[in-house]
C-alpha positions in Angstrom: 15.4 38.0 4.6 15.3 36.3 1.2 13.2 33.1 1.1 14.1 30.0 -0.9 11.0 27.8 -1.0 12.1 24.3 -1.9 9.3 22.4 -0.1 7.7 21.3 -3.4 7.4 22.2 -7.1 3.7 22.8 -6.4 4.5 26.3 -5.1 5.3 27.6 -8.6 3.4 30.7 -9.7 2.1 31.6 -13.2 4.6 33.7 -15.1 3.5 37.0 -16.7 3.2 35.3 -20.1 1.0 32.5 -18.6 -1.2 35.1 -16.9 -1.7 36.8 -20.3 -2.7 33.4 -21.8 -5.3 33.1 -19.0 -6.6 36.6 -19.7 -7.0 35.9 -23.4 -8.5 32.5 -23.1 -11.6 31.6 -25.1 -14.2 30.0 -22.8 -17.4 28.0 -23.0 -19.3 25.6 -20.7 -17.1 22.6 -20.2 -19.9 20.4 -18.7 -21.6 20.8 -22.1 -18.1 20.1 -23.6 -18.2 23.5 -25.3 -15.1 25.1 -23.9 -12.8 25.3 -26.9 -9.6 25.8 -24.8 -10.3 22.8 -22.7 -11.1 20.8 -25.8 -7.8 21.9 -27.3 -5.9 20.9 -24.1 -7.5 17.5 -24.0 -6.6 16.9 -27.6 -3.0 18.0 -26.9 -2.7 15.6 -23.9 -4.0 12.7 -26.0 -1.5 13.4 -28.7 1.4 13.8 -26.2 0.6 10.5 -24.5 -0.4 8.6 -27.7 -3.8 7.8 -26.1 -7.2 7.9 -27.8 -8.7 10.5 -25.5 -8.0 12.7 -22.5 -9.9 14.5 -19.8 -9.0 17.6 -17.8 -9.4 17.3 -14.0 -8.7 19.6 -11.1 -5.8 17.8 -9.6 -3.5 14.8 -9.6 -5.4 13.3 -6.7 -8.6 13.3 -8.8 -6.6 12.0 -11.7 -5.7 8.9 -9.7 -9.1 8.5 -8.0 -11.2 8.4 -11.2 -9.4 5.4 -12.7 -9.8 3.6 -9.3 -13.5 4.4 -9.4 -13.9 3.1 -12.9 -12.0 -0.1 -12.3 -12.4 -0.7 -8.6 -15.0 -3.0 -7.0 -15.4 -3.9 -3.4 -13.9 -7.3 -3.8 -10.9 -6.1 -5.9 -7.4 -4.9 -5.0 -5.1 -2.3 -6.5 -1.4 -3.4 -6.3 1.0 -0.6 -5.7 4.3 0.3 -4.1 4.1 1.0 -0.4 5.5 4.6 -0.7 3.1 5.6 -3.5 1.4 9.0 -3.5 -2.0 7.2 -3.6 -1.2 5.6 -0.2 0.3 8.6 1.6 -1.3 11.7 0.2 -4.8 11.0 -1.2 -6.8 10.4 2.1 -7.6 6.8 1.4 -9.8 7.7 -1.6 -9.0 4.4 -3.3 -10.7 2.5 -0.5 -13.2 5.0 0.9 -14.5 6.3 -2.5 -13.5 3.7 -5.1 -14.2 0.7 -2.9 -10.9 -1.0 -3.9 -8.4 -2.3 -1.4 -4.8 -1.1 -1.7 -2.3 -4.0 -1.6 1.0 -2.4 -0.9 4.4 -4.1 -1.6 8.0 -3.0 -1.1 10.1 -2.3 -4.1 13.6 -0.9 -4.4 13.4 2.8 -5.3 9.6 2.3 -5.8 10.1 0.4 -9.1 7.6 -2.5 -9.3 8.9 -5.2 -11.6 7.2 -8.2 -13.2 9.0 -10.5 -10.8 7.5 -8.6 -7.8 4.0 -8.3 -9.2 3.6 -11.9 -10.4 3.8 -13.1 -6.9 0.6 -11.4 -6.1 -1.3 -12.3 -9.3 -2.9 -15.7 -8.9 -6.1 -17.5 -9.0 -8.0 -17.2 -5.7 -11.0 -18.9 -4.1 -14.2 -16.9 -4.3 -13.8 -15.7 -0.7 -10.5 -13.9 -1.4 -10.1 -10.6 -3.3 -7.9 -10.4 -6.4 -5.9 -7.7 -8.1 -7.7 -5.8 -10.9 -5.3 -2.8 -11.2 -1.5 -2.4 -10.9 -0.5 1.2 -10.2 3.0 2.6 -10.8 4.5 6.1 -10.1 6.9 7.8 -12.5 8.9 9.7 -11.3 8.4 8.4 -7.7 8.1 11.2 -5.2 8.9 9.4 -1.9 11.9 7.6 -3.5 13.6 10.8 -4.4 12.2 11.3 -8.0 13.3 7.8 -9.2 12.5 7.1 -12.8 11.1 3.9 -14.3 13.5 2.1 -16.7 11.5 1.7 -19.8 12.6 -2.0 -20.2 11.2 -2.8 -16.8 8.0 -0.9 -17.4 7.5 -2.7 -20.8 8.0 -6.1 -19.2 5.6 -5.3 -16.5 3.0 -4.0 -19.0 3.3 -7.1 -21.2 2.7 -9.2 -18.1 -0.3 -7.3 -16.8 -1.9 -7.4 -20.3 -1.4 -11.1 -20.4 -3.4 -11.3 -17.1 -6.1 -8.9 -18.2 -5.1 -6.5 -15.4 -5.2 -2.7 -15.9 -1.8 -0.8 -15.5 -2.3 2.8 -14.4 0.6 5.2 -14.1 0.6 8.1 -11.7 2.7 10.2 -14.0 2.4 13.4 -11.9 6.0 14.3 -12.9 6.2 12.1 -16.0 7.8 15.0 -18.0 10.6 15.0 -15.5 10.9 11.2 -16.0 10.9 11.7 -19.8 13.7 14.2 -19.7 15.8 12.1 -17.3 15.3 8.8 -19.2 15.5 10.5 -22.7 12.3 8.6 -23.6 9.3 10.5 -24.9 6.1 10.7 -22.8 4.4 8.9 -25.6 6.8 5.9 -25.4 6.4 5.8 -21.6 2.6 6.0 -21.8 2.5 3.3 -24.5 3.4 0.9 -21.8 0.3 1.7 -19.7 -3.4 1.4 -20.1 -4.0 4.8 -18.5 -1.8 7.7 -17.3 -2.4 10.8 -15.2 0.0 13.7 -15.4 0.0 17.1 -13.5 0.4 20.5 -14.9 0.6 22.4 -11.6 4.0 21.1 -10.5 7.2 21.7 -12.4 5.3 22.9 -15.5 4.1 25.9 -13.5 0.3 26.0 -14.1 -1.9 27.1 -11.2 -4.0 23.9 -11.3 -5.0 20.9 -13.3 -4.1 17.4 -14.3 -4.9 15.1 -17.3 -6.1 11.5 -17.4 -5.4 9.8 -20.7 -6.5 6.4 -22.0 -8.7 4.7 -24.5 -12.1 6.2 -25.6 -14.4 4.0 -23.5 -12.3 4.6 -20.4 -12.2 8.4 -20.8 -15.9 8.5 -21.7 -16.6 6.9 -18.3 -14.2 9.2 -16.7 -16.4 12.2 -17.7 -19.3 10.6 -15.8 -17.2 9.9 -12.8 -15.8 13.4 -12.7 -19.3 14.8 -12.7 -20.3 12.4 -9.9 -17.6 13.6 -7.5 -18.2 17.3 -8.2 -15.5 17.8 -10.8 -17.7 19.2 -13.5 -16.4 22.7 -14.3 -17.8 25.5 -16.4 -15.7 28.2 -18.0 -12.5 26.5 -17.0 -10.8 27.4 -20.3 -9.1 30.1 -18.2 -7.0 27.4 -16.4 -6.8 25.2 -19.5 -5.1 28.1 -21.2 -2.4 28.1 -18.5 -1.9 24.4 -19.0 -1.6 24.8 -22.7 1.0 27.5 -22.2 2.9 25.2 -19.8 3.0 22.3 -22.3 4.1 24.6 -25.1 6.8 26.6 -23.2 7.8 25.0 -19.8 8.9 21.4 -20.5 12.5 22.0 -21.6 13.3 24.0 -18.4 12.7 20.8 -16.3 16.2 19.7 -17.3 17.6 22.8 -15.5 15.6 21.8 -12.4 17.4 18.4 -12.5 20.7 20.2 -12.6 19.7 22.3 -9.6 18.8 19.2 -7.7 22.3 17.7 -8.4 23.9 20.9 -7.1 21.9 20.8 -3.8 22.7 17.1 -3.4 26.4 17.7 -3.8 26.2 20.6 -1.3 24.5 18.3 1.3 27.2 15.7 0.8 29.9 18.3 1.2 28.3 19.8 4.3 28.0 16.3 5.9 24.6 17.1 7.2 23.2 14.1 5.4 23.8 11.1 3.2 22.7 10.8 -0.4 23.6 8.5 -3.2 24.2 11.1 -6.0 23.4 8.5 -8.7 19.8 8.3 -7.3 19.2 12.0 -7.9 17.7 11.6 -11.3 15.1 14.4 -11.5 14.2 17.4 -9.3 13.7 15.7 -5.9 16.5 15.4 -3.3 15.9 13.3 -0.2 18.7 13.1 2.3 19.2 10.9 5.3 20.2 13.3 8.1 22.7 12.7 10.9 20.6 14.6 13.4 16.8 15.0 13.7 15.3 16.5 10.6 13.5 19.1 12.7 16.9 20.4 13.8 18.2 20.7 10.2 14.9 22.3 9.0 15.1 24.8 11.8 18.7 25.8 10.9 17.7 26.1 7.2 14.7 28.2 8.1 16.9 30.6 10.0 18.7 31.2 6.7 15.5 31.5 4.6 15.5 28.0 3.2 12.2 26.0 3.3 12.4 22.3 2.9 10.3 19.3 4.1 10.6 16.7 6.7 10.2 13.2 5.2 10.7 11.4 8.5 12.5 11.8 11.8 15.9 11.7 10.0 15.0 12.6 6.4 14.6 15.9 4.6 13.4 16.7 1.1 14.2 19.5 -1.4 12.3 19.9 -4.6 13.8 22.3 -7.3 11.5 24.2 -9.6 11.3 27.1 -12.1 10.7 29.7 -9.4 14.1 29.2 -7.9 16.7 30.2 -10.4 20.1 28.6 -10.9 21.8 31.6 -9.3 19.5 31.2 -6.3 20.2 27.5 -6.2 23.9 28.4 -5.9 23.0 30.7 -3.0 21.1 27.8 -1.3 24.2 25.5 -1.8 26.5 28.1 -0.2 24.1 28.3 2.9 23.9 24.5 3.2 27.7 24.1 3.0 28.0 26.5 6.0 25.7 24.5 8.2 
């Protein structure tokens, strides 16, 4: 039986051309900062985001944890949306390792606005903790790949700057957000103090993420990375895959968005779930199902389709480069028959 794995875009595998780039990578010892391929990747990431400096880390989780460890203190809070990746999928690292307390707030489609945030930024007596970081997610995973409108982000950033509060973006899928919003990653990142983005999702690299920010911030990130066991040696092998991804795999994300729309339309037509088609902006489709999600996933699995449960009555599909447009059409045909 043919398998269509739409659980996540993290399941993408390196293409033959990417594997050749890995094979031919020039390597050195990255703890000594002597791996030329890593150095090239870090320079590329800084240029793409318009930041002064960048650091290569093993994962998006590490990419979010390190900024929390740099900026967090035990009497401080990070303000973030209640469905954030940091809250649900990073094992409480912000509190257990960075010593900072997550302050979660509800926001429509995960978009924190100035008007929401300002209600939590206030002078406090010495015995109450205060917000030192605001974290935003773009695109937002648990809100179906929602994209930050640039005007809302800019207004929020101007506000946090005026309050001397650091704005960090979990931009794991920021290239998807960039394509969907028709705003460059540099323009998006210009409205943040730091940004993390992943290379192992839709871009198709086997591992890796980047943290980008000003020089002092990233210099400290190097120390924190070593502290938590993230110092790597001849990691140019993986950096070469990431460089290949940045040079060759960004434009195809647009096709992943088109695939997501097709799947969303098939779900609506099949009547197995409800979706607002306008909310399918990137490569993530989350549907509210009319029967338990476990039942739907079981029926899909019988037809070779792998998707994820996002609640008792929610399912998620994530399109990616390893499922072609033709295969997406096949998935849609199966869904319509359910």
